[in-house]
C-alpha positions in Angstrom: 0.0 0.2 -0.2 1.3 3.5 -0.8 2.6 5.5 2.3 0.0 8.4 3.5 0.3 11.7 2.3 2.1 14.4 4.0 -1.7 16.4 4.0 -3.3 12.8 5.6 -0.9 12.7 8.0 -0.8 16.3 9.5 -4.5 15.9 9.6 -4.7 12.5 11.6 -1.9 14.3 14.0 -4.2 17.3 14.4 -7.3 15.2 14.9 -5.3 13.5 17.6 -4.2 16.5 19.7 -7.4 18.1 19.7 -8.3 15.1 22.4 -5.5 16.7 24.6 -5.1 19.4 26.9 -7.7 22.4 27.8 -10.8 22.4 26.3 -11.4 26.0 26.5 -15.3 25.5 25.6 -15.8 22.9 28.4 -17.8 24.5 31.4 -16.6 25.5 34.3 -16.8 22.8 37.3 -19.0 23.6 40.0 -19.0 22.9 43.5 -20.5 20.3 45.0 -22.8 20.0 48.2 -20.3 17.2 49.3 -17.4 19.8 49.5 -19.3 22.1 50.9 -20.5 20.2 53.2 -17.1 19.2 54.7 -15.9 23.0 54.6 -18.6 23.3 56.8 -18.2 20.7 59.2 -14.0 21.4 59.4 -14.9 25.3 60.0 -17.3 24.5 62.9 -15.1 22.0 64.3 -11.8 23.9 63.5 -13.0 27.9 64.6 -14.5 28.7 67.7 -17.6 30.2 66.8 -20.0 32.2 68.9 -22.7 30.1 66.2 -22.4 27.4 64.0 -22.1 27.9 60.8 -25.4 26.0 59.2 -26.3 27.2 56.6 -23.5 28.3 53.4 -23.6 30.7 52.3 -26.8 31.9 54.0 -25.3 32.5 57.3 -22.4 34.5 56.0 -24.9 36.6 53.7 -27.2 37.1 56.8 -24.2 38.7 58.9 -23.0 40.6 56.4 -19.8 39.3 56.4 -18.7 39.4 60.3 -19.2 36.0 60.7 -16.5 35.4 57.9 -14.1 37.7 59.2 -14.5 36.5 62.7 -13.8 33.0 61.0 -10.5 34.1 59.1 -9.5 35.6 62.3 -9.5 32.6 64.0 -7.2 31.1 61.3 -4.8 33.5 61.3 -4.7 34.9 64.6 -4.5 38.9 64.0 -7.7 41.4 63.4 -8.4 41.7 59.3 -8.8 45.2 58.0 -11.8 46.6 56.7 -14.5 45.4 59.3 -17.4 48.1 59.4 -19.3 48.2 62.4 -23.0 46.7 62.4 -24.8 50.2 62.2 -22.9 51.2 59.3 -25.0 49.0 57.2 -28.1 48.0 58.9 -28.8 52.1 59.0 -27.8 52.6 55.1 -29.8 52.8 52.1 -29.8 49.8 49.4 -26.8 51.5 47.6 -25.2 52.8 50.5 -25.5 49.5 52.1 -23.9 47.5 48.6 -20.9 50.1 48.7 -20.1 49.8 52.3 -20.1 45.7 52.2 -17.8 45.8 48.9 -15.6 48.2 50.6 -15.6 45.8 53.6 -15.1 42.5 51.0 -12.6 44.2 49.2 -10.2 45.2 52.0 -10.8 41.4 53.1 -10.0 40.4 49.8 -6.9 42.4 49.6 -5.6 40.9 53.0 -6.1 37.5 51.8 -4.2 38.4 48.5 -1.3 39.9 50.4 -0.8 36.7 52.5 -0.5 34.4 49.0 -4.3 33.4 48.2 -5.3 32.9 45.0 -8.6 35.3 44.4 -8.3 36.3 40.9 -11.3 34.8 39.9 -13.4 36.4 43.2 -14.6 40.0 43.1 -16.1 41.9 45.9 -19.7 42.0 44.5 -19.9 38.0 44.6 -20.2 37.5 48.0 -23.0 39.9 48.5 -26.4 38.2 48.7 -29.0 38.2 45.8 -30.2 42.3 45.9 -27.4 44.0 46.9 -25.4 41.9 44.1 -27.9 43.2 41.0 -27.7 46.6 43.1 -23.9 47.0 42.7 -24.1 45.5 39.1 -26.6 47.9 37.9 -24.7 50.9 40.1 -21.7 50.2 39.5 -20.5 53.5 38.2 -21.9 54.9 41.9 -18.9 52.6 44.0 -15.5 53.6 43.5 -13.3 52.0 41.0 -10.7 49.4 42.5 -8.8 46.4 42.1 -11.7 44.3 44.2 -14.4 46.8 44.1 -16.4 47.7 41.0 -15.3 49.4 38.1 -16.9 52.1 35.9 -19.3 50.7 33.3 -21.0 52.2 30.0 -24.5 53.5 29.9 -27.1 50.6 28.7 -30.5 50.9 27.3 -33.4 49.8 29.4 -33.9 46.8 27.3 -30.2 45.6 27.8 -30.6 46.8 31.4 -33.4 44.1 31.8 -31.7 41.4 30.3 -28.5 42.0 31.9 -30.2 41.6 35.2 -32.3 38.5 34.1 -28.8 37.2 33.5 -27.2 38.1 36.6 -30.1 36.9 38.9 -29.8 33.0 37.2 -26.1 33.2 37.9 -25.7 34.8 41.2 -26.9 31.6 43.0 -23.5 29.4 41.3 -21.6 32.7 41.7 -22.0 33.5 45.2 -21.3 29.8 46.7 -18.6 29.2 44.3 -16.8 32.5 45.7 -17.3 32.1 49.3 -16.0 28.7 49.0 -12.9 29.8 46.9 -12.5 32.4 50.1 -12.1 29.9 52.6 -10.1 27.3 50.9 -7.8 29.6 50.1 -7.9 31.0 54.0 -7.4 27.3 54.8 -4.2 26.9 52.2 -2.8 29.9 53.6 -3.3 30.1 57.0 -3.8 26.4 58.1 -2.2 24.2 56.0 1.1 26.4 55.6 1.7 25.2 59.4 2.3 21.9 58.0 5.9 21.5 57.4 8.8 19.5 57.6 10.1 21.1 60.9 6.4 20.7 62.2 6.2 17.1 61.3 9.4 16.1 63.2 7.9 17.8 66.5 4.5 15.9 66.1 3.6 13.6 68.7 3.8 10.0 68.1 6.6 11.1 65.4 9.8 9.0 65.6 12.3 10.0 62.7 14.3 7.6 61.1 17.5 8.7 62.5 16.1 8.0 66.1 15.3 11.1 67.0 11.5 11.2 68.8 8.7 14.2 69.1 6.3 11.6 71.1 4.6 12.0 74.4 6.9 11.7 77.3 7.2 9.3 80.0 7.9 10.6 83.4 8.1 9.0 87.3 7.3 12.2 88.6 4.6 13.7 90.7 2.4 13.6 88.0 2.6 17.6 87.1 1.8 18.4 83.8 1.0 21.5 81.6 -1.1 21.9 78.6 1.5 22.9 76.4 4.0 20.0 75.3 7.6 20.5 75.8 10.1 19.0 74.2 13.6 17.5 75.6 16.7 16.5 74.3 19.1 13.8 75.8 18.2 10.8 78.1 15.9 9.1 75.3 16.5 5.7 74.6 17.2 5.3 70.7 14.7 3.1 68.8 13.9 2.1 65.8 12.5 4.8 63.2 9.1 4.0 60.7 10.3 6.6 57.9 9.1 5.0 55.2 10.0 6.5 51.5 12.0 9.3 51.6 10.5 13.0 51.4 8.6 13.7 48.6 9.8 16.6 46.3 7.0 17.7 44.1 6.1 20.3 41.3 2.9 19.3 41.8 1.9 19.4 45.4 2.6 22.5 47.8 5.3 22.0 51.0 1.8 21.6 53.2 0.1 18.9 51.2 3.3 16.8 50.8 3.9 16.8 54.6 0.4 16.0 55.0 1.1 13.1 52.6 4.7 12.0 54.5 2.7 12.2 57.8 0.2 9.9 56.0 2.7 7.4 54.6 5.2 7.3 57.9 2.1 6.4 60.6 0.5 3.4 57.5 3.8 2.0 57.1 4.4 2.0 61.4 1.3 0.7 61.6 2.0 -2.2 58.7 5.4 -2.9 60.3 7.2 -6.2 59.4 9.9 -6.5 56.5 7.0 -5.5 53.9 8.1 -2.7 51.2 7.0 0.8 52.5 4.2 2.1 51.2 4.1 5.1 49.3 1.2 7.5 49.6 1.2 9.8 46.6 -2.4 11.6 46.5 -5.4 12.3 48.3 -7.9 10.9 46.4 -7.5 7.1 44.9 -5.3 6.3 48.0 -8.4 7.1 50.3 -10.9 4.6 47.8 -10.4 1.6 50.4 -10.4 2.7 53.9 -7.5 1.3 55.1 -5.2 4.5 55.4 -7.5 5.8 57.8 -7.7 2.7 60.1 -3.9 2.1 59.6 -3.7 6.3 60.7 -5.8 5.9 64.0 -4.3 2.4 64.8 -0.6 4.0 65.0 -1.8 6.8 66.9 -4.0 4.4 69.5 -3.3 1.1 68.9 -6.2 0.1 71.9 -9.0 0.8 69.0 -7.9 -2.0 67.5 -7.2 -3.9 70.2 -4.6 -6.1 68.4 -1.8 -7.4 69.5 1.5 -7.6 67.1 4.1 -10.7 66.3 7.6 -10.4 66.8 8.2 -8.3 63.8 5.7 -5.5 64.8 3.1 -6.8 62.1 -0.5 -7.1 62.8 -1.7 -10.3 63.2 -4.9 -11.3 61.4 -8.5 -12.8 62.6 -9.9 -12.3 65.5 -7.0 -10.1 68.2 -6.7 -11.1 71.7 -6.8 -8.5 74.2 -3.1 -9.3 75.9 -2.5 -7.8 79.2 -0.6 -4.8 79.6 2.7 -4.6 80.8 5.4 -2.4 81.9 7.4 -2.0 78.4 4.5 -1.7 76.6 1.3 -0.1 78.4 -1.9 -0.3 76.4 -5.4 0.2 78.1 -7.4 -1.7 76.1 -11.1 -0.7 76.4 -14.1 -2.7 75.9 -15.2 -1.2 72.6 -12.3 -1.8 69.8 -14.0 -0.2 66.5 -11.0 -1.3 64.5 -10.7 -4.5 65.1 -10.4 -6.7 62.4 -9.8 -4.2 59.8 -8.3 -5.0 56.6 -4.8 -3.5 56.4 -3.1 -2.5 53.1 -0.6 -5.7 53.1 -3.9 -7.4 52.3 -4.0 -6.4 48.4 -6.6 -9.2 47.4 -9.2 -8.7 50.2 -9.1 -4.9 49.6 -10.6 -5.6 46.3 -13.9 -7.0 48.2 -16.2 -4.2 48.1 -17.7 -5.5 51.2 -14.6 -5.4 52.6 -14.1 -2.2 51.9 -17.2 -0.8 53.2 -16.3 -2.5 56.4 -13.3 -0.3 56.6 -14.8 2.9 56.3 -17.4 1.7 58.8 -14.4 0.6 61.1 -12.6 3.8 60.7 -15.9 6.1 61.4 -16.6 4.2 64.3 -13.3 5.1 65.4 -13.0 8.5 64.3 -16.3 9.1 66.4 -14.6 7.2 69.7 -12.5 9.8 69.8 -14.6 12.3 68.7 -13.1 13.4 65.6 -15.4 12.5 62.9 -16.9 16.1 62.5 -20.2 14.4 61.8 -19.6 12.6 59.1 -21.3 9.6 57.6 -20.1 6.5 56.1 -20.9 7.7 53.0 -18.9 11.1 53.2 -15.6 9.0 53.7 -15.9 6.9 51.2 -17.3 9.1 48.1 -14.6 11.3 49.1 -12.8 13.5 46.6 -9.3 15.2 46.6 -10.6 18.7 48.2 -12.5 16.6 51.4 -10.1 14.0 52.0 -7.2 17.4 52.2 -9.7 18.9 54.6 -10.2 15.6 56.4 -6.1 15.1 56.6 -5.8 19.0 58.1 -8.0 18.1 61.0 -7.1 15.0 61.7 -3.0 16.0 61.4 -3.7 18.8 63.8 -5.9 16.9 66.2 -4.8 12.9 66.2 -1.2 13.8 67.8 -3.4 15.1 71.0 -4.3 11.4 71.7 -1.0 10.5 71.9 -0.1 10.5 76.1 1.5 13.3 77.1 2.9 11.6 80.2 2.3 8.4 82.1 1.6 9.8 86.1 2.9 6.8 88.7 1.5 6.5 91.8 3.7 4.8 94.8 1.0 3.4 96.9 0.6 1.0 99.5 -2.2 -1.7 99.2 -5.5 -0.4 100.7 -4.4 2.9 101.3 -5.6 5.9 98.9 -3.0 8.0 97.0 -3.7 11.3 95.3 -1.6 13.2 92.9 -2.1 16.8 91.6 -2.6 17.3 88.0 -1.4 21.0 87.2 -2.9 22.1 84.2 -2.1 25.7 82.1 -3.7 27.1 79.2 -1.4 29.0 77.1 -4.5 30.2 74.9 -5.8 33.7 75.4 -9.5 32.6 75.1 -11.0 30.0 78.1 -10.4 26.4 77.4 -13.4 23.9 78.5 -12.6 20.0 78.8 -14.9 16.8 79.4 -12.7 14.4 81.3 -13.1 10.3 80.9 -11.2 7.8 82.8 -10.9 4.2 81.1 -8.8 1.2 82.6 -8.7 0.1 85.9 -11.8 0.8 88.2 -9.2 1.6 90.9 -8.3 5.0 89.9 -10.5 8.0 90.7 -11.6 11.6 89.5 -11.5 13.9 92.5 -13.1 16.7 90.9 -15.8 17.6 88.3 -16.5 15.8 84.9 -16.1 19.1 83.6 -13.8 22.2 83.6 -12.8 25.2 82.5 -9.6 27.0 82.3 -9.5 30.7 81.6 -7.4 32.5 79.3 -3.5 32.1 80.4 -5.0 30.3 83.4 -4.0 27.2 85.3 -6.1 24.8 87.5 -5.0 21.9 89.6 -6.9 18.7 89.1 -6.4 15.9 91.8 -6.9 12.2 90.8 -6.2 9.4 93.0 -6.1 5.4 93.3 -6.5 3.0 96.0 -4.8 -0.1 95.2 -6.2 -3.5 96.1 -3.6 -6.0 94.0 0.1 -6.1 94.2 0.0 -6.3 90.6 0.7 -2.8 88.3 -2.8 -1.6 87.3 -3.4 1.2 84.2 -5.9 3.6 83.4 -5.8 6.4 80.9 -7.2 9.7 81.6 -8.2 11.9 78.6 -9.4 15.5 78.8 -11.6 16.5 75.7 -11.5 20.0 74.4 -15.1 20.8 73.4 -13.8 23.1 70.3 -15.5 26.1 72.1 -11.9 27.8 73.0 -8.2 27.5 72.5 -7.9 24.0 74.5 -6.3 20.7 72.4 -7.5 17.2 73.6 -5.0 16.0 76.7 -4.5 12.1 77.4 -2.3 10.7 80.5 -1.8 7.6 81.4 -2.1 6.5 85.1 0.1 3.7 86.4 0.0 2.1 90.2 
C-alpha cells in the first residue's frame, strides 16, 4: 500500500491533538454539595465560633460578612482590616449598603491576597446577597473603582439593562456559593495548611524520625504535674528504630503543606503495617483513600487500643480476631471494651481489599473509631467513602492537627500501699488567650478515681489543679487512661495521660 500523504498525516495528527489539553469551551466545574458540607464541618469543628455555620453561604450573607471575618481571624490570629460597624450597614440605604459591603469585602480580599491567597476569580460583588449583588452590578458606576471593588460601566439601554439583570440573577446562586468556597479554601491553604511543614512534622507526638530522634509523648516518674503545652526534651532518650518509610516527597504539583500531609500519612501507615514489607508510598489524596485502609492505619498508629490488636515479633498486624493481651510495663496499652478497628483489612492484604464488602467494612470501622475519639466532625460513612481530593485534604488537615493530641503526654505513677488511697495533683495550664473547656473521661482500672468535676474550664492564660487518686487492691501494676476532651469552644487541645499504680 502507498504511504499516506503528508497532508493526511498532519490532519490525523491534528485530530489526535484536539483530544488533549484544556478545552476552553468546557463548562467550569461547580462546587459540589459534598464539598460545601465538608467545608462547613471543618470550619465549625476547628474554629471557635459563637454560632455554628449551618447554612452556606446564607449565614455569612445574613451576618453582613461579620461571621466570615471572625472565621478568618480565628485562622490567622490577627485582625482582618476593613471590618465595618453593624450600624453602618443596618441603617444605610440599599446603594450605600452595597457600597459599604463591597469596600469591606474588598479589604478582606486584599488582606488574603497579601498573604498568598489565589483569589483572582473572586470579586467583592460576588460575595453579596442577591439583591445587593444586582444593585452593585446595576449601579457599579456609583461605587468607587478598585482592584477588588467595582469598575466604571458604560450606560446601557433599558432593554439591555433588563436582560443583564436576568442574566446576573440566574448566575448569582452558583457565583456566590463558589466565591465563598474559594475564599475559605484559600484561607485554609495560607493560614492553616502552611503550618504543616517538615519542621512541624518532626515535632509531632507519635512521630519517630528515622535518625532516631523522637517527638512523642514523654513518660515520667514524677509527681504527675503536667502542662497543657508540650515541652520538648533532648538527651537521655532511648534510641528506637523509626518507621520513616519512603523519603521526603519533592513535588512540583503539591505544596509543602500537602507534601507534609502525604508524608505524615505515609509514616503512620508504614508504622502500623510494620514487618518486613516494602514501604508504602502515598502520593495523592483521592485514589489512595478509596479502600478506607489508610484511615484505619492512621488511627491504629496513634491509638493501638482502638484495634485491641497484638503484634507479632516483627511488629506486624496479626490476622483473625485479636486477643486482648494484658498490658505490661514495657507496653502500657489500655484496652477498652469497644475496639472499633478490630479486624480491619490492612493495606498489605491487597487481595482482600478488592472486595467492595471489605472496603465498606473498613470505612465503617474507621468512622466508628473517629466517633470514639471525637474527631468525626459529624461525617457519615458515605461522606468518608465518596470523598474527593478537596474533601480528603480538609479531613487530613483536621486529623493532622488533632489526632497527635491523643498520644499520651505523660505517664503518672502512683507509689501507693495496698488499701491506702494515694492522690496526685495535675497542674494544668492554658497558654491560649481564650478560655478552654474540657470533658474528662477515665477508662481502664476502676481503682483510679477523679476527685473533681467531670467538666472543667480553664480561663485564658490561666491554670488549674485537678486531683486524681488510686486505692490499690492488688500488688500487680494497674493502668488507666485519663482523657481531657477539648470541646472546641476555646483554644484548648485534647490531652491524654496514662495512670499507673
